[in-house]
C-alpha positions, -999 to 999 in steps of 0.1 A, spaced: 727 712 638 698 712 663 698 689 693 674 676 720 682 680 757 663 654 777 658 653 814 651 617 821 631 600 848 598 617 843 566 596 841 541 603 813 503 604 815 474 613 792 465 606 756 484 609 724 474 604 687 498 590 661 505 610 630 498 598 595 520 569 583 552 582 567 559 551 547 524 552 532 522 588 524 554 588 504 539 562 481 506 580 479 522 613 469 541 597 441 509 582 428 493 616 422 515 618 390 494 590 374 465 613 367 458 648 353 429 651 378 428 663 414 438 639 442 430 649 478 450 633 506 441 636 543 462 628 575 495 639 558 522 642 585 541 675 588 576 659 587 607 667 567 607 637 543 571 644 533 575 681 530 606 677 509 587 653 485 557 678 483 582 706 474 598 684 448 564 676 432 556 713 432 588 720 413 579 693 388 547 713 381 522 696 404 496 722 417 494 718 454 469 733 478 468 729 516 432 725 525 436 723 563 456 706 590 471 675 573 449 678 541 462 686 507 450 685 471 473 677 442 468 682 405 495 669 381 479 682 350 510 699 336 543 683 345 575 700 334 593 669 320 623 691 311 629 698 348 636 661 353 669 665 334 682 694 354 710 691 379 687 707 405 661 679 402 688 653 404 703 669 435 670 671 453 660 637 441 692 622 455 686 637 490 652 619 495 648 581 497 611 582 487 619 599 454 627 565 439 590 559 438 585 587 413 601 564 387 571 541 381 544 568 377 566 589 354 574 559 333 538 549 331 524 583 322 552 599 302 574 570 290 605 585 306 620 587 341 653 599 354 664 594 390 695 597 411 708 572 436 685 581 465 695 592 499 677 585 532 689 565 562 724 552 563 714 518 576 733 495 553 728 483 517 694 492 503 696 479 467 674 490 439 676 459 418 640 449 425 627 483 412 646 483 380 643 446 372 606 448 376 603 479 354 625 463 327 602 433 326 574 457 319 593 468 288 614 497 300 649 504 286 673 509 314 706 529 314 729 537 343 752 567 341 783 560 363 796 596 360 767 612 378 751 580 394 718 584 376 693 559 363 674 565 331 644 546 320 625 549 287 595 531 272 572 537 242 546 513 257 547 492 288 533 457 285 520 434 312 540 403 321 546 377 349 573 384 374 586 368 405 603 394 426 637 385 441 627 401 474 594 414 488 605 451 486 578 475 498 590 505 477 600 482 448 565 466 447 549 501 449 570 513 420 562 483 398 524 484 407 522 521 398 538 514 364 518 483 358 484 499 363 488 516 329 506 488 311 489 470 282 475 436 292 478 418 325 507 419 350 512 393 377 535 401 406 545 372 428 564 376 461 549 411 462 551 431 495 518 432 512 523 457 540 493 479 549 511 507 531 509 487 498 473 477 505 464 514 509 481 523 477 464 495 457 430 505 471 436 541 462 446 532 427 415 510 423 394 540 433 412 560 405 401 534 380 429 508 382 421 470 382 442 454 409 433 421 425 449 400 452 453 430 476 468 420 510 484 389 495 518 384 479 503 376 445 490 407 427 472 407 394 469 440 375 448 446 344 462 477 327 440 506 319 444 536 295 441 562 322 432 571 358 410 597 374 412 617 406 402 604 441 402 612 478 424 592 502 430 591 540 464 579 553 465 553 580 480 561 615 517 555 616 523 520 631 559 529 639 548 558 660 523 536 678 551 512 686 574 540 697 547 553 722 543 519 736 580 517 742 581 551 758 554 542 782 572 509 792 606 526 796 592 554 818 568 530 838 539 553 826 502 547 819 491 564 786 464 559 760 473 559 723 442 571 704 429 559 670 456 535 661 437 515 634 443 484 655 434 460 628 463 473 607 490 469 634 495 432 626 518 414 650 531 446 667 509 446 698 517 409 704 554 415 700 554 440 728 533 417 749 561 391 745 583 416 762 559 416 792 540 448 784 504 443 793 489 467 767 451 466 762 430 472 732 401 496 739 380 500 708 405 515 683 427 528 711 456 511 730 460 516 767 495 509 781 492 506 819 520 517 843 541 487 852 569 486 877 584 456 859 577 436 828 591 401 822 602 387 788 584 355 777 604 324 769 596 299 742 577 268 753 609 248 756 623 274 779 648 287 755 656 325 752 631 346 733 641 358 699 624 388 683 632 392 646 619 413 617 603 398 586 582 409 556 546 415 564 527 401 582 560 396 602 574 423 625 585 455 608 622 462 610 615 498 619 605 488 654 634 466 664 654 496 676 626 506 699 621 470 712 658 467 719 657 498 741 626 485 759 643 452 765 671 469 785 647 473 814 629 440 810 631 411 834 650 384 815 670 382 782 661 384 746 679 381 712 671 409 688 677 397 652 677 425 626 677 405 594 670 432 568 697 459 574 732 454 585 739 488 602 708 494 623 722 479 655 754 499 656 737 525 678 738 500 707 772 512 716 755 544 729 731 523 750 760 503 765 776 536 774 744 545 792 747 513 813 727 488 792 738 452 792 739 443 755 761 419 736 764 429 699 770 395 683 774 407 648 758 435 626 725 417 627 721 403 662 722 416 697 715 399 730 699 421 756 700 413 793 673 433 811 679 453 842 643 449 854 644 486 864 669 477 892 696 497 876 686 527 855 703 539 824 725 570 827 721 602 807 747 606 779 756 627 749 746 609 716 742 615 679 713 601 659 725 580 628 690 574 614 653 580 621 646 548 641 678 548 661 671 585 669 637 577 684 652 547 702 678 570 718 651 595 727 632 567 745 663 555 763 670 591 774 635 595 787 639 565 809 675 574 820 687 591 852 701 625 845 703 646 814 710 634 779 717 653 747 709 640 712 725 656 682 715 654 646 679 654 655 671 664 619 670 626 614 642 623 640 624 653 624 623 634 591 599 608 606 582 623 637 560 654 637 565 679 666 577 650 687 590 671 716 558 692 719 536 661 719 557 642 744 561 673 767 523 675 768 524 640 784 549 651 810 583 646 793 611 671 797 625 676 762 641 709 750 651 716 714 682 737 710 689 751 675 
């Protein structure tokens, strides 16, 4: 396995552009299966999870052409449905979390879908009930094979219905929406996820001929259509990368500019970092993070300790809590980080404690961070990345630490961040990849 060797303590300067949003593009790529016509997608990040999904689509029969840097065309005119029943498909399907979103489009267009229990980050329970319960309500017959852990869905004709989702699952909502756009009649989805990723997917589907209303709300109404046509789509900048770069600047006391962030689609993210004392500024569609020797955590109006917690959109995305926790280790003051959605994402704090951070892990969901106010630096250590977001958080910690750190299993970081060491080294970081 490859690893990063990071020489900490170097300040950054310059400009950096975020890549296309990983969580959005995985949905968009699955949606190309809904039409026989060509779909062109721009700002596609060159990362493992996306490349693996593109390769899987190619094996399914999708004609793919790379048009330029980050631009692809897809044509799903002839899909090899027999391939979906092969052990090879199931093995590759199981290795990729985003592959679960192939289910809705396949069911809508072909009346059949087979998927394995998906892989991805080991961050705790990530149940699939919302996906399958929603598809069953549209009329799909559902079968689970315990022997090979596969899910099979069949339907002669999907029919619109009303459903109230048990949780506002982003991928679950995406799957149901992609199936419902070609279901007969009207489908109403209440408690739908409304993240910018979902909004982008819905707008793209509407350009393809779908009839979706209520976009950006938790109540979607979909009038089914008989077919969809091709379109062109540009993926938003990755809000998680934007937040990660803000965290890097704060930890290294650096001044950097993050270019073309699509500020209006960042939601509460900028304000959440401001609550940690980071005086970031909006400059058009850019974010400027000034160099700060110290940053003080806000308190609530009654003087009580600040709590930063994740929540469904427009709340704070859980993908950034790991970054914010690391940043808080060098704040002035204390903060409670409450990771509500996943029970294993905070376990990496043991590594930060070994580096010298003052953190109390209360339970799998909550950690109290007592900031050093840059009076005592973290120390370089050897670490292993358990998932994408913990991996980038460890990288940020190592960049702000004294001495040299080594991070193993960086394939986890590569799944979500494109050429990360090259882009950061261009700002002044000292990161070496060792294969």
